[in-house]
N, CA, C and O atoms as CSV, one atom per row, in Angstrom:
chain,resi,resn,atom,element,x,y,z
A,1,MET,N,N,0.869,-1.193,-0.010
A,1,MET,CA,C,0.032,-0.007,0.006
A,1,MET,C,C,0.857,1.258,0.041
A,1,MET,O,O,1.777,1.351,0.854
A,2,GLY,N,N,0.583,2.211,-0.777
A,2,GLY,CA,C,1.315,3.459,-0.875
A,2,GLY,C,C,0.450,4.664,-0.619
A,2,GLY,O,O,-0.671,4.568,-0.119
A,3,HIS,N,N,0.989,5.773,-0.967
A,3,HIS,CA,C,0.124,6.957,-0.783
A,3,HIS,C,C,-0.503,7.295,-2.188
A,3,HIS,O,O,0.035,6.919,-3.229
A,4,SER,N,N,-1.592,7.977,-2.163
A,4,SER,CA,C,-2.293,8.264,-3.431
A,4,SER,C,C,-2.507,9.764,-3.564
A,4,SER,O,O,-2.587,10.514,-2.591
A,5,TRP,N,N,-2.593,10.141,-4.794
A,5,TRP,CA,C,-2.831,11.565,-5.137
A,5,TRP,C,C,-4.052,11.648,-6.008
A,5,TRP,O,O,-3.987,11.348,-7.200
A,6,PRO,N,N,-5.171,12.051,-5.432
A,6,PRO,CA,C,-6.335,12.264,-6.257
A,6,PRO,C,C,-6.205,13.474,-7.124
A,6,PRO,O,O,-7.061,13.732,-7.971
A,7,GLY,N,N,-5.179,14.201,-6.934
A,7,GLY,CA,C,-4.891,15.342,-7.781
A,7,GLY,C,C,-4.965,16.705,-7.050
A,7,GLY,O,O,-5.196,16.815,-5.845
A,8,ALA,N,N,-4.757,17.673,-7.857
A,8,ALA,CA,C,-4.817,19.048,-7.297
A,8,ALA,C,C,-6.080,19.714,-7.892
A,8,ALA,O,O,-6.477,19.455,-9.028
A,9,PHE,N,N,-6.660,20.548,-7.095
A,9,PHE,CA,C,-7.901,21.266,-7.517
A,9,PHE,C,C,-7.638,22.722,-7.209
A,9,PHE,O,O,-7.024,23.097,-6.210
A,10,VAL,N,N,-8.151,23.528,-8.150
A,10,VAL,CA,C,-8.132,24.961,-7.927
A,10,VAL,C,C,-9.562,25.420,-7.484
A,10,VAL,O,O,-10.530,25.213,-8.216
A,11,VAL,N,N,-9.669,26.006,-6.354
A,11,VAL,CA,C,-10.956,26.448,-5.845
A,11,VAL,C,C,-10.879,27.956,-5.587
A,11,VAL,O,O,-9.801,28.493,-5.333
A,12,ASN,N,N,-12.016,28.624,-5.655
A,12,ASN,CA,C,-12.150,29.962,-5.374
A,12,ASN,C,C,-12.389,30.227,-3.910
A,12,ASN,O,O,-13.425,29.796,-3.403
A,13,VAL,N,N,-11.557,30.868,-3.223
A,13,VAL,CA,C,-11.657,31.131,-1.813
A,13,VAL,C,C,-11.594,32.652,-1.630
A,13,VAL,O,O,-10.508,33.224,-1.725
A,14,GLY,N,N,-12.739,33.334,-1.367
A,14,GLY,CA,C,-12.776,34.702,-1.153
A,14,GLY,C,C,-12.213,35.493,-2.343
A,14,GLY,O,O,-11.502,36.484,-2.173
A,15,GLY,N,N,-12.542,35.041,-3.509
A,15,GLY,CA,C,-12.118,35.718,-4.715
A,15,GLY,C,C,-10.693,35.522,-5.157
A,15,GLY,O,O,-10.182,36.199,-6.049
A,16,ARG,N,N,-10.051,34.534,-4.474
A,16,ARG,CA,C,-8.650,34.128,-4.831
A,16,ARG,C,C,-8.668,32.679,-5.292
A,16,ARG,O,O,-9.384,31.844,-4.739
A,17,SER,N,N,-7.882,32.400,-6.298
A,17,SER,CA,C,-7.746,31.008,-6.717
A,17,SER,C,C,-6.735,30.342,-5.796
A,17,SER,O,O,-5.631,30.861,-5.631
A,18,VAL,N,N,-7.058,29.268,-5.223
A,18,VAL,CA,C,-6.219,28.519,-4.215
A,18,VAL,C,C,-6.112,27.106,-4.728
A,18,VAL,O,O,-7.112,26.493,-5.100
A,19,LYS,N,N,-4.884,26.582,-4.748
A,19,LYS,CA,C,-4.588,25.243,-5.106
A,19,LYS,C,C,-4.761,24.353,-3.930
A,19,LYS,O,O,-4.107,24.521,-2.900
A,20,LEU,N,N,-5.693,23.348,-4.086
A,20,LEU,CA,C,-6.020,22.456,-2.973
A,20,LEU,C,C,-5.477,21.087,-3.404
A,20,LEU,O,O,-5.873,20.535,-4.430
A,21,GLN,N,N,-4.561,20.562,-2.589
A,21,GLN,CA,C,-3.924,19.239,-2.868
A,21,GLN,C,C,-4.302,18.304,-1.703
A,21,GLN,O,O,-4.153,18.637,-0.527
A,22,ILE,N,N,-4.777,17.172,-2.074
A,22,ILE,CA,C,-5.167,16.201,-1.069
A,22,ILE,C,C,-4.177,15.018,-1.162
A,22,ILE,O,O,-4.008,14.408,-2.219
A,23,TRP,N,N,-3.569,14.735,-0.084
A,23,TRP,CA,C,-2.578,13.613,0.000
A,23,TRP,C,C,-3.162,12.628,0.977
A,23,TRP,O,O,-3.527,12.986,2.097
A,24,ASP,N,N,-3.249,11.388,0.550
A,24,ASP,CA,C,-3.681,10.269,1.469
A,24,ASP,C,C,-2.500,9.347,1.670
A,24,ASP,O,O,-2.143,8.578,0.777
A,25,THR,N,N,-1.858,9.428,2.912
A,25,THR,CA,C,-0.746,8.557,3.167
A,25,THR,C,C,-1.123,7.375,4.025
A,25,THR,O,O,-0.275,6.583,4.438
A,26,ALA,N,N,-2.418,7.271,4.287
A,26,ALA,CA,C,-2.976,6.205,5.104
A,26,ALA,C,C,-2.289,6.144,6.491
A,26,ALA,O,O,-2.199,5.098,7.135
A,27,GLY,N,N,-1.805,7.355,6.909
A,27,GLY,CA,C,-1.198,7.476,8.154
A,27,GLY,C,C,0.085,6.654,8.384
A,27,GLY,O,O,0.502,6.417,9.518
A,28,GLN,N,N,0.666,6.250,7.312
A,28,GLN,CA,C,1.880,5.382,7.384
A,28,GLN,C,C,3.145,6.248,7.670
A,28,GLN,O,O,3.415,7.237,6.987
A,29,GLU,N,N,3.861,5.844,8.660
A,29,GLU,CA,C,5.026,6.580,9.164
A,29,GLU,C,C,6.124,6.634,8.024
A,29,GLU,O,O,6.927,7.567,8.000
A,30,ARG,N,N,6.146,5.665,7.122
A,30,ARG,CA,C,7.170,5.761,6.099
A,30,ARG,C,C,6.955,6.826,5.143
A,30,ARG,O,O,7.893,7.109,4.398
A,31,PHE,N,N,5.863,7.463,5.048
A,31,PHE,CA,C,5.537,8.576,4.154
A,31,PHE,C,C,5.717,9.935,4.880
A,31,PHE,O,O,5.516,10.976,4.254
A,32,ARG,N,N,6.073,9.953,6.115
A,32,ARG,CA,C,6.190,11.179,6.895
A,32,ARG,C,C,7.185,12.165,6.218
A,32,ARG,O,O,6.925,13.363,6.104
A,33,SER,N,N,8.294,11.618,5.792
A,33,SER,CA,C,9.338,12.493,5.192
A,33,SER,C,C,8.766,13.079,3.863
A,33,SER,O,O,9.094,14.218,3.530
A,34,VAL,N,N,7.949,12.360,3.121
A,34,VAL,CA,C,7.354,12.878,1.930
A,34,VAL,C,C,6.377,13.969,2.265
A,34,VAL,O,O,6.402,15.026,1.636
A,35,THR,N,N,5.516,13.751,3.233
A,35,THR,CA,C,4.494,14.741,3.535
A,35,THR,C,C,5.058,15.970,4.200
A,35,THR,O,O,4.481,17.054,4.103
A,36,ARG,N,N,6.187,15.814,4.878
A,36,ARG,CA,C,6.774,17.028,5.482
A,36,ARG,C,C,7.100,18.059,4.451
A,36,ARG,O,O,6.951,19.248,4.735
A,37,SER,N,N,7.517,17.705,3.316
A,37,SER,CA,C,7.843,18.664,2.235
A,37,SER,C,C,6.604,19.398,1.760
A,37,SER,O,O,6.682,20.540,1.307
A,38,TYR,N,N,5.482,18.749,1.864
A,38,TYR,CA,C,4.197,19.334,1.383
A,38,TYR,C,C,3.576,20.299,2.389
A,38,TYR,O,O,2.715,21.088,1.999
A,39,TYR,N,N,3.946,20.277,3.590
A,39,TYR,CA,C,3.484,21.171,4.643
A,39,TYR,C,C,4.005,22.665,4.387
A,39,TYR,O,O,3.346,23.646,4.730
A,40,ARG,N,N,5.234,22.744,3.761
A,40,ARG,CA,C,5.817,24.048,3.559
A,40,ARG,C,C,4.878,24.996,2.796
A,40,ARG,O,O,4.519,24.699,1.657
A,41,GLY,N,N,4.486,26.086,3.371
A,41,GLY,CA,C,3.615,27.062,2.727
A,41,GLY,C,C,2.136,26.679,2.762
A,41,GLY,O,O,1.311,27.395,2.196
A,42,ALA,N,N,1.795,25.612,3.387
A,42,ALA,CA,C,0.440,25.164,3.422
A,42,ALA,C,C,-0.383,26.055,4.382
A,42,ALA,O,O,0.054,26.387,5.484
A,43,ALA,N,N,-1.590,26.423,3.916
A,43,ALA,CA,C,-2.502,27.297,4.725
A,43,ALA,C,C,-3.406,26.428,5.612
A,43,ALA,O,O,-4.038,26.896,6.560
A,44,GLY,N,N,-3.431,25.132,5.248
A,44,GLY,CA,C,-4.304,24.266,6.002
A,44,GLY,C,C,-3.981,22.803,5.872
A,44,GLY,O,O,-3.261,22.396,4.961
A,45,ALA,N,N,-4.537,21.970,6.823
A,45,ALA,CA,C,-4.343,20.544,6.791
A,45,ALA,C,C,-5.525,19.882,7.428
A,45,ALA,O,O,-6.073,20.364,8.419
A,46,LEU,N,N,-5.931,18.724,6.828
A,46,LEU,CA,C,-6.995,17.897,7.336
A,46,LEU,C,C,-6.208,16.659,7.905
A,46,LEU,O,O,-5.519,15.935,7.188
A,47,LEU,N,N,-6.365,16.489,9.199
A,47,LEU,CA,C,-5.730,15.289,9.866
A,47,LEU,C,C,-6.878,14.351,10.060
A,47,LEU,O,O,-7.769,14.613,10.868
A,48,VAL,N,N,-6.876,13.229,9.313
A,48,VAL,CA,C,-7.925,12.286,9.327
A,48,VAL,C,C,-7.479,10.987,9.968
A,48,VAL,O,O,-6.466,10.415,9.565
A,49,TYR,N,N,-8.227,10.505,10.970
A,49,TYR,CA,C,-8.005,9.247,11.646
A,49,TYR,C,C,-9.235,8.335,11.428
A,49,TYR,O,O,-10.316,8.780,11.044
A,50,ASP,N,N,-9.015,7.102,11.684
A,50,ASP,CA,C,-10.050,6.099,11.549
A,50,ASP,C,C,-10.650,5.827,12.924
A,50,ASP,O,O,-9.932,5.382,13.820
A,51,ILE,N,N,-11.953,6.082,13.119
A,51,ILE,CA,C,-12.511,5.939,14.478
A,51,ILE,C,C,-12.484,4.505,14.929
A,51,ILE,O,O,-12.703,4.251,16.113
A,52,THR,N,N,-12.225,3.527,14.041
A,52,THR,CA,C,-12.155,2.101,14.402
A,52,THR,C,C,-10.706,1.674,14.666
A,52,THR,O,O,-10.422,0.500,14.905
A,53,SER,N,N,-9.794,2.662,14.618
A,53,SER,CA,C,-8.405,2.271,14.824
A,53,SER,C,C,-7.713,3.213,15.812
A,53,SER,O,O,-7.473,4.388,15.537
A,54,ARG,N,N,-7.407,2.636,16.970
A,54,ARG,CA,C,-6.746,3.380,17.986
A,54,ARG,C,C,-5.344,3.810,17.564
A,54,ARG,O,O,-4.835,4.846,17.992
A,55,GLU,N,N,-4.730,2.977,16.704
A,55,GLU,CA,C,-3.364,3.280,16.197
A,55,GLU,C,C,-3.388,4.611,15.442
A,55,GLU,O,O,-2.528,5.457,15.684
A,56,THR,N,N,-4.373,4.826,14.510
A,56,THR,CA,C,-4.399,6.018,13.735
A,56,THR,C,C,-4.645,7.285,14.600
A,56,THR,O,O,-4.145,8.378,14.335
A,57,TYR,N,N,-5.428,7.050,15.617
A,57,TYR,CA,C,-5.659,8.200,16.577
A,57,TYR,C,C,-4.377,8.516,17.299
A,57,TYR,O,O,-3.954,9.670,17.373
A,58,ASN,N,N,-3.759,7.474,17.835
A,58,ASN,CA,C,-2.531,7.716,18.568
A,58,ASN,C,C,-1.441,8.425,17.831
A,58,ASN,O,O,-0.614,9.109,18.434
A,59,ALA,N,N,-1.429,8.265,16.478
A,59,ALA,CA,C,-0.417,8.918,15.582
A,59,ALA,C,C,-0.733,10.402,15.362
A,59,ALA,O,O,0.102,11.110,14.798
A,60,LEU,N,N,-1.928,10.913,15.792
A,60,LEU,CA,C,-2.246,12.272,15.467
A,60,LEU,C,C,-1.235,13.273,16.072
A,60,LEU,O,O,-0.891,14.270,15.437
A,61,THR,N,N,-0.800,13.016,17.216
A,61,THR,CA,C,0.116,13.992,17.885
A,61,THR,C,C,1.351,14.297,16.998
A,61,THR,O,O,1.786,15.440,16.856
A,62,ASN,N,N,1.929,13.112,16.366
A,62,ASN,CA,C,3.054,13.350,15.502
A,62,ASN,C,C,2.689,14.162,14.234
A,62,ASN,O,O,3.445,15.037,13.813
A,63,TRP,N,N,1.551,13.867,13.654
A,63,TRP,CA,C,1.132,14.563,12.422
A,63,TRP,C,C,0.838,16.043,12.727
A,63,TRP,O,O,1.147,16.936,11.938
A,64,LEU,N,N,0.247,16.257,13.866
A,64,LEU,CA,C,-0.061,17.606,14.290
A,64,LEU,C,C,1.147,18.432,14.543
A,64,LEU,O,O,1.177,19.614,14.200
A,65,THR,N,N,2.146,17.846,15.134
A,65,THR,CA,C,3.428,18.536,15.375
A,65,THR,C,C,4.087,18.842,14.072
A,65,THR,O,O,4.633,19.936,13.924
A,66,ASP,N,N,4.077,17.963,13.127
A,66,ASP,CA,C,4.644,18.259,11.784
A,66,ASP,C,C,3.930,19.475,11.111
A,66,ASP,O,O,4.553,20.396,10.583
A,67,ALA,N,N,2.606,19.401,11.175
A,67,ALA,CA,C,1.785,20.468,10.540
A,67,ALA,C,C,2.118,21.817,11.191
A,67,ALA,O,O,2.342,22.804,10.492
A,68,ARG,N,N,2.150,21.856,12.483
A,68,ARG,CA,C,2.372,23.166,13.198
A,68,ARG,C,C,3.879,23.609,13.008
A,68,ARG,O,O,4.169,24.804,12.966
A,69,THR,N,N,4.739,22.705,12.906
A,69,THR,CA,C,6.149,23.050,12.886
A,69,THR,C,C,6.552,23.477,11.390
A,69,THR,O,O,7.367,24.379,11.197
A,70,LEU,N,N,5.958,22.803,10.385
A,70,LEU,CA,C,6.464,22.968,9.057
A,70,LEU,C,C,5.607,23.812,8.101
A,70,LEU,O,O,6.063,24.174,7.016
A,71,ALA,N,N,4.369,24.124,8.503
A,71,ALA,CA,C,3.468,24.884,7.645
A,71,ALA,C,C,3.450,26.338,8.009
A,71,ALA,O,O,4.251,26.807,8.817
A,72,SER,N,N,2.516,27.057,7.397
A,72,SER,CA,C,2.351,28.476,7.685
A,72,SER,C,C,2.017,28.687,9.144
A,72,SER,O,O,1.334,27.848,9.732
A,73,PRO,N,N,2.475,29.793,9.768
A,73,PRO,CA,C,2.228,30.022,11.199
A,73,PRO,C,C,0.703,29.998,11.566
A,73,PRO,O,O,0.343,29.598,12.673
A,74,ASN,N,N,-0.158,30.419,10.649
A,74,ASN,CA,C,-1.556,30.479,11.044
A,74,ASN,C,C,-2.339,29.356,10.379
A,74,ASN,O,O,-3.512,29.526,10.047
A,75,ILE,N,N,-1.700,28.217,10.185
A,75,ILE,CA,C,-2.350,27.040,9.552
A,75,ILE,C,C,-3.717,26.710,10.141
A,75,ILE,O,O,-3.911,26.738,11.356
A,76,VAL,N,N,-4.640,26.403,9.272
A,76,VAL,CA,C,-5.974,25.948,9.701
A,76,VAL,C,C,-5.916,24.424,9.711
A,76,VAL,O,O,-5.540,23.827,8.703
A,77,ILE,N,N,-6.278,23.773,10.826
A,77,ILE,CA,C,-6.240,22.358,10.913
A,77,ILE,C,C,-7.599,21.843,11.330
A,77,ILE,O,O,-8.188,22.290,12.315
A,78,LEU,N,N,-8.084,20.881,10.544
A,78,LEU,CA,C,-9.324,20.238,10.832
A,78,LEU,C,C,-9.097,18.794,11.162
A,78,LEU,O,O,-8.514,18.072,10.354
A,79,LEU,N,N,-9.538,18.331,12.330
A,79,LEU,CA,C,-9.478,16.975,12.769
A,79,LEU,C,C,-10.716,16.234,12.293
A,79,LEU,O,O,-11.845,16.635,12.574
A,80,VAL,N,N,-10.488,15.164,11.578
A,80,VAL,CA,C,-11.644,14.431,10.986
A,80,VAL,C,C,-11.587,12.921,11.444
A,80,VAL,O,O,-10.630,12.190,11.193
A,81,GLY,N,N,-12.623,12.562,12.089
A,81,GLY,CA,C,-12.773,11.102,12.449
A,81,GLY,C,C,-13.541,10.439,11.323
A,81,GLY,O,O,-14.710,10.775,11.134
A,82,ASN,N,N,-12.967,9.524,10.568
A,82,ASN,CA,C,-13.608,8.933,9.446
A,82,ASN,C,C,-14.178,7.543,9.818
A,82,ASN,O,O,-13.844,7.043,10.892
A,83,LYS,N,N,-14.966,6.937,9.040
A,83,LYS,CA,C,-15.619,5.682,9.146
A,83,LYS,C,C,-16.732,5.707,10.199
A,83,LYS,O,O,-16.943,4.735,10.924
A,84,LYS,N,N,-17.467,6.889,10.267
A,84,LYS,CA,C,-18.623,7.032,11.204
A,84,LYS,C,C,-19.665,5.922,10.944
A,84,LYS,O,O,-20.450,5.605,11.838
A,85,ASP,N,N,-19.683,5.368,9.818
A,85,ASP,CA,C,-20.659,4.351,9.504
A,85,ASP,C,C,-20.371,3.051,10.233
A,85,ASP,O,O,-21.209,2.151,10.284
A,86,LEU,N,N,-19.164,2.967,10.799
A,86,LEU,CA,C,-18.820,1.718,11.538
A,86,LEU,C,C,-18.868,1.917,13.040
A,86,LEU,O,O,-17.953,1.538,13.771
A,87,GLU,N,N,-19.966,2.527,13.480
A,87,GLU,CA,C,-20.101,2.849,14.912
A,87,GLU,C,C,-19.875,1.643,15.880
A,87,GLU,O,O,-19.287,1.782,16.953
A,88,ASP,N,N,-20.361,0.488,15.454
A,88,ASP,CA,C,-20.194,-0.699,16.296
A,88,ASP,C,C,-18.729,-1.141,16.503
A,88,ASP,O,O,-18.410,-1.838,17.467
A,89,ASP,N,N,-17.858,-0.724,15.587
A,89,ASP,CA,C,-16.415,-1.057,15.689
A,89,ASP,C,C,-15.562,-0.003,16.247
A,89,ASP,O,O,-14.338,-0.130,16.239
A,90,ARG,N,N,-16.175,1.085,16.757
A,90,ARG,CA,C,-15.472,2.267,17.210
A,90,ARG,C,C,-14.550,1.918,18.292
A,90,ARG,O,O,-14.902,1.192,19.222
A,91,GLU,N,N,-13.271,2.463,18.183
A,91,GLU,CA,C,-12.244,2.378,19.253
A,91,GLU,C,C,-11.949,3.700,19.879
A,91,GLU,O,O,-11.422,3.763,20.990
A,92,VAL,N,N,-12.294,4.809,19.155
A,92,VAL,CA,C,-12.043,6.107,19.627
A,92,VAL,C,C,-13.397,6.795,19.832
A,92,VAL,O,O,-14.178,6.911,18.888
A,93,THR,N,N,-13.672,7.241,21.030
A,93,THR,CA,C,-15.004,7.853,21.230
A,93,THR,C,C,-15.048,9.307,20.662
A,93,THR,O,O,-14.030,9.984,20.519
A,94,PHE,N,N,-16.238,9.713,20.366
A,94,PHE,CA,C,-16.401,11.174,19.899
A,94,PHE,C,C,-15.924,12.092,20.966
A,94,PHE,O,O,-15.229,13.061,20.664
A,95,LEU,N,N,-16.263,11.839,22.218
A,95,LEU,CA,C,-15.800,12.748,23.354
A,95,LEU,C,C,-14.286,12.807,23.456
A,95,LEU,O,O,-13.732,13.886,23.668
A,96,GLU,N,N,-13.644,11.751,23.322
A,96,GLU,CA,C,-12.183,11.634,23.386
A,96,GLU,C,C,-11.541,12.500,22.364
A,96,GLU,O,O,-10.676,13.319,22.674
A,97,ALA,N,N,-11.992,12.311,21.055
A,97,ALA,CA,C,-11.435,13.061,19.934
A,97,ALA,C,C,-11.833,14.565,20.020
A,97,ALA,O,O,-11.055,15.443,19.646
A,98,SER,N,N,-13.052,14.829,20.517
A,98,SER,CA,C,-13.491,16.174,20.730
A,98,SER,C,C,-12.618,16.909,21.716
A,98,SER,O,O,-12.273,18.073,21.514
A,99,ARG,N,N,-12.267,16.229,22.775
A,99,ARG,CA,C,-11.409,16.816,23.791
A,99,ARG,C,C,-10.029,17.075,23.198
A,99,ARG,O,O,-9.447,18.130,23.452
A,100,PHE,N,N,-9.494,16.151,22.419
A,100,PHE,CA,C,-8.161,16.335,21.793
A,100,PHE,C,C,-8.170,17.555,20.896
A,100,PHE,O,O,-7.236,18.357,20.898
A,101,ALA,N,N,-9.261,17.684,20.113
A,101,ALA,CA,C,-9.384,18.854,19.228
A,101,ALA,C,C,-9.479,20.158,20.041
A,101,ALA,O,O,-8.859,21.158,19.679
A,102,GLN,N,N,-10.238,20.148,21.115
A,102,GLN,CA,C,-10.374,21.375,21.883
A,102,GLN,C,C,-9.008,21.703,22.578
A,102,GLN,O,O,-8.601,22.865,22.595
A,103,GLU,N,N,-8.349,20.748,23.113
A,103,GLU,CA,C,-7.010,21.001,23.725
A,103,GLU,C,C,-5.957,21.544,22.765
A,103,GLU,O,O,-5.051,22.273,23.168
A,104,ASN,N,N,-6.088,21.178,21.487
A,104,ASN,CA,C,-5.143,21.585,20.459
A,104,ASN,C,C,-5.664,22.699,19.528
A,104,ASN,O,O,-5.034,23.049,18.530
A,105,GLU,N,N,-6.850,23.244,19.899
A,105,GLU,CA,C,-7.486,24.299,19.135
A,105,GLU,C,C,-7.705,23.925,17.682
A,105,GLU,O,O,-7.352,24.679,16.776
A,106,LEU,N,N,-8.276,22.783,17.470
A,106,LEU,CA,C,-8.606,22.286,16.143
A,106,LEU,C,C,-10.090,22.264,15.957
A,106,LEU,O,O,-10.825,22.109,16.932
A,107,MET,N,N,-10.568,22.414,14.730
A,107,MET,CA,C,-11.923,22.139,14.356
A,107,MET,C,C,-12.053,20.666,14.361
A,107,MET,O,O,-11.061,19.965,14.164
A,108,PHE,N,N,-13.237,20.154,14.578
A,108,PHE,CA,C,-13.410,18.685,14.618
A,108,PHE,C,C,-14.760,18.263,14.131
A,108,PHE,O,O,-15.767,18.919,14.398
A,109,LEU,N,N,-14.782,17.164,13.414
A,109,LEU,CA,C,-16.090,16.547,13.032
A,109,LEU,C,C,-15.809,15.094,12.578
A,109,LEU,O,O,-14.675,14.745,12.250
A,110,GLU,N,N,-16.830,14.288,12.568
A,110,GLU,CA,C,-16.776,12.911,12.123
A,110,GLU,C,C,-17.469,12.810,10.790
A,110,GLU,O,O,-18.482,13.464,10.547
A,111,THR,N,N,-16.885,11.940,9.884
A,111,THR,CA,C,-17.424,11.699,8.627
A,111,THR,C,C,-17.523,10.205,8.323
A,111,THR,O,O,-17.030,9.340,9.047
A,112,SER,N,N,-18.213,9.966,7.170
A,112,SER,CA,C,-18.119,8.644,6.615
A,112,SER,C,C,-17.836,8.862,5.053
A,112,SER,O,O,-18.650,9.418,4.315
A,113,ALA,N,N,-16.686,8.403,4.656
A,113,ALA,CA,C,-16.335,8.504,3.244
A,113,ALA,C,C,-17.286,7.550,2.463
A,113,ALA,O,O,-17.684,7.823,1.330
A,114,LEU,N,N,-17.622,6.435,3.123
A,114,LEU,CA,C,-18.516,5.423,2.441
A,114,LEU,C,C,-19.897,5.973,2.176
A,114,LEU,O,O,-20.391,5.817,1.059
A,115,THR,N,N,-20.547,6.604,3.127
A,115,THR,CA,C,-21.888,7.110,2.931
A,115,THR,C,C,-21.891,8.588,2.488
A,115,THR,O,O,-22.904,9.108,2.020
A,116,GLY,N,N,-20.781,9.216,2.642
A,116,GLY,CA,C,-20.660,10.641,2.229
A,116,GLY,C,C,-21.124,11.557,3.388
A,116,GLY,O,O,-21.141,12.775,3.208
A,117,GLU,N,N,-21.491,11.032,4.541
A,117,GLU,CA,C,-21.944,11.847,5.674
A,117,GLU,C,C,-20.870,12.856,6.155
A,117,GLU,O,O,-19.766,12.449,6.519
A,118,ASN,N,N,-21.176,14.106,6.157
A,118,ASN,CA,C,-20.296,15.180,6.623
A,118,ASN,C,C,-19.040,15.423,5.801
A,118,ASN,O,O,-18.211,16.253,6.175
A,119,VAL,N,N,-18.881,14.694,4.657
A,119,VAL,CA,C,-17.692,14.912,3.850
A,119,VAL,C,C,-17.684,16.320,3.237
A,119,VAL,O,O,-16.695,17.036,3.391
A,120,GLU,N,N,-18.723,16.725,2.568
A,120,GLU,CA,C,-18.853,18.046,2.039
A,120,GLU,C,C,-18.747,19.122,3.101
A,120,GLU,O,O,-18.076,20.137,2.913
A,121,GLU,N,N,-19.415,18.890,4.213
A,121,GLU,CA,C,-19.442,19.809,5.375
A,121,GLU,C,C,-17.974,20.024,5.889
A,121,GLU,O,O,-17.605,21.118,6.316
A,122,ALA,N,N,-17.170,18.946,5.828
A,122,ALA,CA,C,-15.762,19.083,6.315
A,122,ALA,C,C,-15.034,20.010,5.429
A,122,ALA,O,O,-14.341,20.910,5.902
A,123,PHE,N,N,-15.170,19.818,4.129
A,123,PHE,CA,C,-14.375,20.687,3.184
A,123,PHE,C,C,-14.904,22.039,3.229
A,123,PHE,O,O,-14.100,22.963,3.111
A,124,GLU,N,N,-16.227,22.307,3.392
A,124,GLU,CA,C,-16.762,23.636,3.437
A,124,GLU,C,C,-16.287,24.379,4.702
A,124,GLU,O,O,-15.961,25.564,4.630
A,125,ALA,N,N,-16.247,23.690,5.862
A,125,ALA,CA,C,-15.813,24.318,7.081
A,125,ALA,C,C,-14.321,24.663,6.941
A,125,ALA,O,O,-13.869,25.736,7.341
A,126,PHE,N,N,-13.597,23.735,6.373
A,126,PHE,CA,C,-12.103,23.958,6.221
A,126,PHE,C,C,-11.852,25.162,5.317
A,126,PHE,O,O,-11.043,26.021,5.669
A,127,LEU,N,N,-12.516,25.254,4.165
A,127,LEU,CA,C,-12.322,26.369,3.244
A,127,LEU,C,C,-12.825,27.668,3.830
A,127,LEU,O,O,-12.259,28.723,3.542
A,128,LYS,N,N,-13.845,27.632,4.623
A,128,LYS,CA,C,-14.371,28.843,5.251
A,128,LYS,C,C,-13.298,29.396,6.198
A,128,LYS,O,O,-13.058,30.603,6.180
A,129,CYS,N,N,-12.664,28.597,6.997
A,129,CYS,CA,C,-11.635,29.032,7.892
A,129,CYS,C,C,-10.361,29.394,7.104
A,129,CYS,O,O,-9.666,30.341,7.475
A,130,ALA,N,N,-10.056,28.692,6.072
A,130,ALA,CA,C,-8.909,28.965,5.239
A,130,ALA,C,C,-9.023,30.399,4.603
A,130,ALA,O,O,-8.057,31.153,4.481
A,131,LYS,N,N,-10.293,30.692,4.214
A,131,LYS,CA,C,-10.599,31.972,3.584
A,131,LYS,C,C,-10.204,33.119,4.541
A,131,LYS,O,O,-9.629,34.117,4.105
A,132,THR,N,N,-10.507,32.978,5.814
A,132,THR,CA,C,-10.115,33.989,6.827
A,132,THR,C,C,-8.576,34.183,6.848
A,132,THR,O,O,-8.088,35.313,6.835
A,133,ILE,N,N,-7.832,33.071,6.880
A,133,ILE,CA,C,-6.383,33.113,6.965
A,133,ILE,C,C,-5.830,33.730,5.718
A,133,ILE,O,O,-4.968,34.606,5.793
A,134,LEU,N,N,-6.311,33.291,4.545
A,134,LEU,CA,C,-5.825,33.829,3.251
A,134,LEU,C,C,-6.083,35.265,3.026
A,134,LEU,O,O,-5.372,35.944,2.285
A,135,ALA,N,N,-7.153,35.746,3.699
A,135,ALA,CA,C,-7.518,37.202,3.555
A,135,ALA,C,C,-6.565,38.151,4.252
A,135,ALA,O,O,-6.535,39.350,3.975
A,136,LYS,N,N,-5.755,37.564,5.202
A,136,LYS,CA,C,-4.762,38.339,5.973
A,136,LYS,C,C,-3.524,38.686,5.145
A,136,LYS,O,O,-2.605,39.331,5.650
């Protein structure tokens, strides 16, 4: 398994064209050096973990440190708990992740890529906050 690039998209944020790149490294440590180079100059990051995997949640601190250390000083970070459709297999509670987000001043929501629940809302919330940062 490797990392995938769905591509780059140009979106209009507050009248400015902004390049949006989405990288999926599946949280694998071996891709950390690759992703570190992509944080440079980034206005935002989505940190996605699998609610059914304690391991992906536990790795968030490292990914968050990289984002805050290597990206723009005012980076917008959205914490996303994915696989909300697998509630019965949940290993990370909503409350636990919500507290982590609050303690680290992150936006937070849970989604299901399978059903599409909250996926569009996640990107809309992210772009709305990024718009504020980019306007500065």
